[in-house]
C-alpha positions as CSV (number, residue, x, y, z in Angstrom):
1,X,23.0,13.5,-19.4
2,X,20.2,15.0,-17.4
3,X,16.5,15.7,-18.2
4,X,14.7,17.6,-15.4
5,X,11.0,18.0,-15.1
6,X,8.1,18.6,-12.7
7,X,7.0,17.9,-10.0
8,X,10.2,18.4,-7.9
9,X,14.0,18.9,-8.5
10,X,16.0,18.0,-5.4
11,X,18.5,20.4,-4.1
12,X,21.1,17.6,-3.9
13,X,20.5,16.8,-7.6
14,X,20.7,20.4,-8.6
15,X,24.0,20.9,-6.7
16,X,25.4,17.7,-8.2
17,X,24.6,19.0,-11.7
18,X,26.5,22.2,-10.9
19,X,29.5,20.5,-9.3
20,X,29.9,18.0,-12.2
21,X,29.0,20.6,-14.9
22,X,26.6,18.1,-16.5
23,X,24.7,18.7,-19.7
24,X,21.0,19.4,-19.1
25,X,18.2,19.5,-21.5
26,X,16.8,23.1,-21.8
27,X,13.1,23.1,-20.9
28,X,10.7,25.1,-18.7
29,X,11.9,23.3,-15.6
30,X,15.6,23.6,-16.0
31,X,15.3,27.2,-17.1
32,X,13.5,28.1,-13.8
33,X,16.2,26.6,-11.6
34,X,18.7,29.4,-11.9
35,X,21.8,27.3,-12.8
36,X,25.1,29.1,-13.0
37,X,26.8,29.7,-16.3
38,X,28.9,26.6,-15.7
39,X,25.9,24.5,-16.5
40,X,25.1,24.3,-20.2
41,X,21.4,24.1,-20.9
42,X,21.1,22.3,-24.3
43,X,18.4,22.9,-26.9
44,X,16.7,19.7,-28.1
45,X,18.9,19.4,-31.2
46,X,22.1,20.0,-29.2
47,X,21.1,17.4,-26.6
48,X,20.3,14.8,-29.2
49,X,23.5,15.4,-31.2
50,X,25.6,15.2,-28.0
51,X,24.0,11.9,-27.1
52,X,24.6,10.5,-30.7
53,X,28.3,11.2,-30.3
54,X,28.6,9.4,-27.0
55,X,29.7,5.8,-26.7
56,X,27.1,5.0,-24.1
57,X,23.5,6.1,-23.6
58,X,23.6,7.3,-20.0
59,X,20.5,9.2,-19.2
60,X,19.0,10.2,-15.9
61,X,15.8,12.1,-15.1
62,X,14.2,13.1,-11.8
63,X,10.7,12.7,-13.2
64,X,8.8,10.3,-15.4
65,X,7.2,13.3,-17.1
66,X,10.4,13.4,-19.1
67,X,9.3,10.1,-20.8
68,X,7.2,12.2,-23.1
69,X,10.2,14.0,-24.5
70,X,12.3,10.8,-24.6
71,X,9.6,9.0,-26.5
72,X,9.4,11.9,-29.1
73,X,13.2,12.3,-29.5
74,X,15.3,9.4,-28.5
75,X,14.0,6.5,-30.6
76,X,17.5,6.1,-32.2
77,X,19.0,5.1,-28.8
78,X,17.1,1.8,-28.4
79,X,16.3,2.8,-24.8
80,X,12.5,3.3,-25.4
81,X,11.8,-0.4,-25.6
82,X,13.5,-0.9,-22.2
83,X,11.5,1.9,-20.7
84,X,8.3,0.7,-22.1
85,X,8.9,-2.8,-20.8
86,X,9.4,-1.7,-17.2
87,X,6.9,1.1,-17.1
88,X,4.1,-1.2,-18.3
89,X,3.3,-3.3,-15.3
90,X,1.6,-6.1,-17.3
91,X,4.6,-6.5,-19.7
92,X,6.9,-6.5,-16.7
93,X,4.8,-9.3,-15.1
94,X,5.1,-11.3,-18.4
95,X,8.9,-10.8,-18.3
96,X,9.4,-12.3,-14.9
97,X,6.5,-14.8,-14.7
98,X,9.0,-17.7,-15.1
99,X,10.6,-16.6,-11.8
100,X,7.1,-16.6,-10.1
101,X,5.1,-19.4,-11.7
102,X,2.6,-19.3,-8.8
103,X,1.8,-15.6,-9.1
104,X,-1.6,-14.7,-10.6
105,X,-2.2,-11.5,-12.6
106,X,-4.4,-10.3,-15.5
107,X,-5.0,-7.1,-17.4
108,X,-8.4,-5.5,-17.8
109,X,-9.6,-2.6,-19.9
110,X,-11.0,0.3,-17.7
111,X,-14.4,0.1,-19.5
112,X,-14.6,-3.6,-18.7
113,X,-14.1,-3.3,-14.9
114,X,-17.9,-3.1,-14.4
115,X,-18.3,-6.4,-16.2
116,X,-15.6,-8.2,-14.3
117,X,-16.7,-11.4,-12.6
118,X,-15.1,-10.7,-9.3
119,X,-15.7,-14.3,-8.1
120,X,-13.2,-15.6,-10.6
121,X,-10.3,-13.5,-9.3
122,X,-8.1,-14.9,-6.5
123,X,-8.3,-12.8,-3.4
124,X,-7.0,-10.7,-1.9
125,X,-5.7,-8.8,-4.9
126,X,-4.3,-5.4,-5.8
127,X,-5.7,-3.3,-8.6
128,X,-3.6,-0.6,-10.2
129,X,-3.1,1.2,-13.5
130,X,-1.0,-0.7,-15.9
131,X,0.9,2.6,-16.3
132,X,0.8,4.4,-13.0
133,X,2.6,6.8,-10.6
134,X,2.6,7.9,-6.9
135,X,0.1,5.1,-5.8
136,X,-2.6,6.7,-7.9
137,X,-5.5,4.2,-8.5
138,X,-4.0,1.5,-6.3
139,X,-6.5,-0.5,-4.1
140,X,-6.5,-3.7,-2.2
141,X,-9.6,-5.9,-2.5
142,X,-10.4,-8.9,-0.3
143,X,-14.0,-9.6,-1.1
144,X,-17.0,-8.6,-3.2
145,X,-18.2,-6.0,-0.7
146,X,-14.8,-4.2,-0.9
147,X,-14.9,-4.4,-4.6
148,X,-18.3,-2.6,-4.7
149,X,-16.7,0.2,-2.7
150,X,-13.4,0.3,-4.5
151,X,-14.8,0.5,-8.1
152,X,-16.6,3.9,-7.7
153,X,-13.7,5.3,-5.7
154,X,-11.3,4.2,-8.4
155,X,-13.4,5.8,-11.1
156,X,-13.6,9.1,-9.1
157,X,-9.8,9.1,-8.5
158,X,-9.0,8.5,-12.1
159,X,-11.3,11.3,-13.2
160,X,-9.8,13.7,-10.6
161,X,-6.2,12.8,-11.8
162,X,-7.1,13.2,-15.5
163,X,-4.7,15.7,-17.1
164,X,-2.3,15.9,-14.1
165,X,0.3,13.6,-15.7
166,X,0.9,12.5,-19.4
167,X,-0.3,9.1,-20.4
168,X,3.3,7.8,-20.5
169,X,3.3,8.4,-16.7
170,X,-0.3,7.7,-15.6
171,X,-3.0,6.2,-17.7
172,X,-6.5,5.1,-16.8
173,X,-7.0,3.0,-19.9
174,X,-5.9,-0.4,-18.5
175,X,-5.5,-1.9,-15.1
176,X,-3.6,-4.9,-13.7
177,X,-5.2,-7.1,-11.1
178,X,-2.6,-9.2,-9.3
179,X,-2.1,-11.3,-6.1
180,X,-1.7,-9.3,-2.9
181,X,1.5,-10.2,-1.2
182,X,1.3,-10.2,2.6
183,X,4.6,-8.9,4.0
184,X,7.0,-5.9,4.2
185,X,7.3,-3.6,1.2
186,X,10.7,-2.4,0.0
187,X,11.7,0.3,-2.3
188,X,15.1,0.2,-3.9
189,X,17.2,2.7,-5.8
190,X,19.7,0.9,-8.1
191,X,21.3,0.9,-11.5
192,X,22.9,-1.4,-14.0
193,X,26.5,-0.4,-14.8
194,X,28.2,-0.4,-18.1
195,X,28.7,-4.2,-17.9
196,X,25.1,-4.8,-16.8
197,X,26.0,-5.5,-13.2
198,X,23.3,-4.4,-10.7
199,X,24.4,-1.8,-8.1
200,X,22.2,-1.1,-5.1
201,X,22.3,2.5,-3.8
202,X,19.6,2.3,-1.1
203,X,16.9,0.1,0.3
204,X,13.9,1.6,2.0
205,X,11.1,0.0,3.9
206,X,7.7,1.4,3.1
207,X,5.6,1.5,6.3
208,X,1.8,1.4,6.4
209,X,-0.8,2.2,9.0
210,X,-2.8,-0.9,8.4
211,X,-3.1,-3.9,6.0
212,X,-5.3,-2.1,3.5
213,X,-3.2,1.0,3.5
214,X,-1.3,1.7,0.2
215,X,-0.4,5.3,0.9
216,X,3.0,6.8,0.2
217,X,3.6,8.4,3.7
218,X,6.6,6.9,5.4
219,X,9.8,5.3,4.1
220,X,12.7,4.3,6.4
221,X,16.1,2.7,6.1
222,X,18.7,1.4,8.6
223,X,21.7,-0.8,9.0
224,X,19.4,-3.7,9.6
225,X,17.4,-3.0,6.4
226,X,20.6,-3.1,4.3
227,X,22.1,-6.1,5.9
228,X,18.8,-8.1,5.6
229,X,17.9,-7.4,2.0
230,X,21.1,-6.4,0.1
231,X,22.2,-9.8,-1.3
232,X,18.7,-11.0,-2.2
233,X,18.0,-7.8,-3.9
234,X,21.2,-8.0,-6.0
235,X,20.3,-11.6,-7.0
236,X,16.8,-10.7,-8.1
237,X,18.1,-7.7,-10.1
238,X,20.6,-10.1,-11.8
239,X,17.7,-12.5,-12.7
240,X,15.7,-9.6,-14.1
241,X,18.5,-8.5,-16.3
242,X,19.1,-12.1,-17.5
243,X,15.4,-12.3,-18.4
244,X,15.7,-9.0,-20.3
245,X,18.8,-10.2,-22.2
246,X,17.0,-13.3,-23.3
247,X,13.9,-11.4,-24.4
248,X,16.0,-8.8,-26.2
249,X,17.9,-11.5,-28.1
250,X,14.6,-13.1,-29.2
251,X,13.2,-9.7,-30.3
252,X,16.1,-8.7,-32.5
253,X,14.5,-7.9,-35.8
254,X,11.0,-8.7,-34.6
255,X,8.1,-6.4,-34.3
256,X,8.1,-4.6,-31.0
257,X,5.0,-4.1,-28.9
258,X,3.7,-0.5,-29.0
259,X,3.3,0.9,-25.5
260,X,3.6,4.6,-26.4
261,X,7.3,4.3,-25.9
262,X,8.3,2.4,-29.0
263,X,11.7,3.1,-30.5
264,X,13.5,2.2,-33.7
265,X,14.8,-1.1,-32.3
266,X,17.0,-2.7,-29.7
267,X,20.7,-2.3,-29.1
268,X,22.8,-4.6,-26.8
269,X,20.6,-7.1,-25.0
270,X,19.9,-6.3,-21.4
271,X,20.3,-3.2,-19.3
272,X,23.5,-1.2,-19.2
273,X,24.0,2.3,-17.7
274,X,20.3,2.1,-16.6
275,X,19.0,3.7,-13.4
276,X,15.8,2.4,-11.8
277,X,13.6,2.4,-8.8
278,X,12.0,-1.0,-8.0
279,X,9.5,-1.9,-5.4
280,X,9.1,-5.4,-3.8
281,X,7.0,-7.2,-1.3
282,X,8.6,-9.9,0.9
283,X,6.3,-12.9,1.0
284,X,5.8,-15.6,3.7
285,X,8.7,-17.6,2.3
286,X,11.1,-14.5,2.5
287,X,11.0,-14.3,-1.3
288,X,11.2,-10.8,-2.9
289,X,8.3,-10.3,-5.3
290,X,8.5,-7.2,-7.5
291,X,5.5,-4.9,-7.4
292,X,6.8,-2.5,-10.1
293,X,9.9,-1.2,-11.7
294,X,10.3,2.4,-12.7
295,X,12.9,3.2,-15.3
296,X,15.4,6.1,-15.8
297,X,14.9,7.5,-12.3
298,X,15.4,6.8,-8.6
299,X,12.7,7.3,-6.0
300,X,10.3,10.0,-6.9
301,X,10.2,13.7,-5.8
302,X,13.1,13.9,-3.3
303,X,12.8,10.5,-1.6
304,X,16.1,9.2,-3.1
305,X,18.0,11.8,-1.0
306,X,17.4,9.8,2.1
307,X,20.5,7.8,1.1
308,X,22.6,10.9,1.6
309,X,21.4,11.4,5.1
310,X,21.6,7.7,6.1
311,X,24.7,6.6,4.4
312,X,26.4,9.6,2.8
313,X,25.5,8.3,-0.7
314,X,24.6,10.8,-3.4
315,X,22.7,8.4,-5.6
316,X,22.9,10.7,-8.7
317,X,26.7,11.1,-8.5
318,X,27.1,7.3,-7.9
319,X,25.2,6.5,-11.1
320,X,26.7,9.2,-13.2
321,X,30.2,8.3,-12.2
322,X,29.6,4.5,-12.1
323,X,30.5,4.3,-8.4
324,X,29.6,1.3,-6.2
325,X,29.0,1.5,-2.5
326,X,31.2,-0.5,-0.2
327,X,28.3,-1.4,2.1
328,X,30.5,-3.2,4.6
329,X,32.6,-0.1,5.2
330,X,29.7,2.3,5.0
331,X,27.7,0.5,7.7
332,X,30.8,0.0,9.9
333,X,31.7,3.7,9.8
334,X,28.1,4.8,10.3
335,X,27.3,2.7,13.2
336,X,30.6,1.9,15.0
337,X,29.9,4.5,17.7
338,X,26.5,3.0,18.5
339,X,27.3,0.3,21.0
340,X,23.9,-1.4,21.3
341,X,20.7,-1.9,19.3
342,X,18.7,0.7,21.3
343,X,21.2,3.4,20.2
344,X,21.0,2.5,16.5
345,X,19.3,5.0,14.2
346,X,16.6,4.7,11.6
347,X,16.5,7.3,8.9
348,X,13.0,8.4,7.7
349,X,11.4,10.2,4.9
350,X,7.9,11.5,5.9
351,X,5.5,12.7,3.3
352,X,3.0,15.3,4.6
353,X,0.1,14.9,2.3
354,X,-3.1,17.0,2.3
355,X,-6.1,15.3,4.0
356,X,-8.5,14.1,1.3
357,X,-11.5,15.7,2.9
358,X,-10.0,19.2,3.0
359,X,-10.2,21.2,-0.3
360,X,-7.2,23.2,-1.3
361,X,-9.2,26.4,-1.6
362,X,-10.2,26.1,2.0
363,X,-6.7,26.0,3.4
364,X,-5.3,29.2,4.8
365,X,-1.9,27.9,6.0
366,X,0.0,24.8,7.2
367,X,1.8,24.8,10.5
368,X,5.2,23.7,9.4
369,X,6.9,24.6,12.7
370,X,4.4,22.6,14.7
371,X,4.7,19.6,12.3
372,X,8.5,19.5,12.6
373,X,8.5,19.9,16.4
374,X,6.9,16.5,16.9
375,X,10.1,14.6,15.9
376,X,13.2,14.2,18.0
377,X,15.8,15.0,15.3
378,X,14.5,16.6,12.1
379,X,17.2,16.7,9.4
380,X,15.6,18.8,6.7
381,X,12.2,20.1,5.8
382,X,11.4,20.6,2.1
383,X,8.2,22.6,1.6
384,X,6.0,22.2,-1.4
385,X,3.3,24.3,-3.0
386,X,0.3,22.3,-1.9
387,X,-1.9,24.3,-4.2
388,X,-0.2,22.7,-7.1
389,X,0.3,19.2,-5.7
390,X,-1.5,17.6,-2.7
391,X,1.6,17.5,-0.5
392,X,2.6,20.1,2.1
393,X,6.2,18.9,2.6
394,X,8.8,16.2,2.8
395,X,10.7,15.8,6.1
396,X,13.9,13.8,6.6
397,X,14.4,12.6,10.2
398,X,16.9,10.6,12.3
399,X,15.1,8.5,14.9
400,X,16.6,6.3,17.6
401,X,15.3,2.8,17.4
402,X,14.1,3.1,21.0
403,X,11.9,6.0,19.9
404,X,10.3,4.7,16.7
405,X,6.9,5.3,18.3
406,X,7.1,8.8,16.9
407,X,7.0,7.4,13.4
408,X,4.2,5.0,14.3
409,X,2.2,8.0,15.6
410,X,2.8,9.9,12.4
411,X,1.5,7.0,10.4
412,X,-1.8,7.2,12.2
413,X,-2.3,11.0,12.0
414,X,-4.2,12.8,9.3
415,X,-2.3,16.1,9.8
416,X,-5.5,18.1,10.3
417,X,-4.2,19.6,13.5
418,X,-1.6,21.4,11.5
419,X,-4.0,22.7,8.8
420,X,-5.5,26.2,9.4
421,X,-8.8,26.3,7.5
422,X,-10.2,29.6,6.3
423,X,-13.2,31.0,8.2
424,X,-15.9,31.8,5.8
425,X,-18.8,34.2,6.6
């Protein structure tokens, strides 16, 4: 069952809903998408009743904004406690701390950040909202001088983002400070099937311009990415579900923590029929350390669609039909014609964000054609209304490994050359 919401509904997701004739919650977003009559948009009561009559609680949403409706209507499913556990970064750290006994973290109220004795915190560290989204409020701090710059910037950013997202998606009330992990960052779309087995649908590498960079700008995937990280990712997802099962068993009949997503209780221990987007860092010992785990959805906006371009995987259909990729065959078929490493391809998702120092009202136009022309093989450009959200577009590309310099150059650009600014008298 599908719940659609802002900020973006992927064309692939919309087509999948139409092809599979999936039940969709009727709301402002789904009504604006122009579905054919084959797609039934269900009123709240109809959606809830249909879910009550199903043997399994299989829900997928494209957006965490739907968590508000889920919190208000689906307490009977037992899914709210699972969502709250993973959406709350502090509770998630507590869940897995036995796997990472050497990892340091703490939670601080926003109003207490000014009073924080920074000398007592192990550095470098990352500070981020306990409940966050789209890298908002995320900063790396290596010393006191950086902290003195980060704190006012953090306050300003949280004030600017106030009201953009509901508190279940982004909240400035509490922040987690945790060890910074030096190493590659990965983003994984996966789900737990009906038996609780983890199924990986894609693995992305999140590229950065520099060590202090935390921006969502470039994600890439390739044969090497999948072969390097698939098995260790599956093992960690198994460990996380085992920890969840143990916790759920201990909480049966107990008072549940209130994180704004508190339901009427737990059902079967662990995760089943549960989609997720999880992000890791790979530490110096090649250990995957989770950064955050986002429930009920895959990669935000349309990022999850990179799996379709790279591997022919429609992540939405795979989850909804309980399919599991045969990665050995997928990689063999995809790359058998590429005889050597220099001919191998990397598939990229590039996020064209508005430069911070240009105000929206000062923008006359964005040169989409010029932007796309800088890449050797653009696959699809998806334009956004940058007046509503600070993003011009998402661009999917295919890049030969011998030409990855074009991606590195994009990482270092601020896109100002493509922004036409209004001339004011």
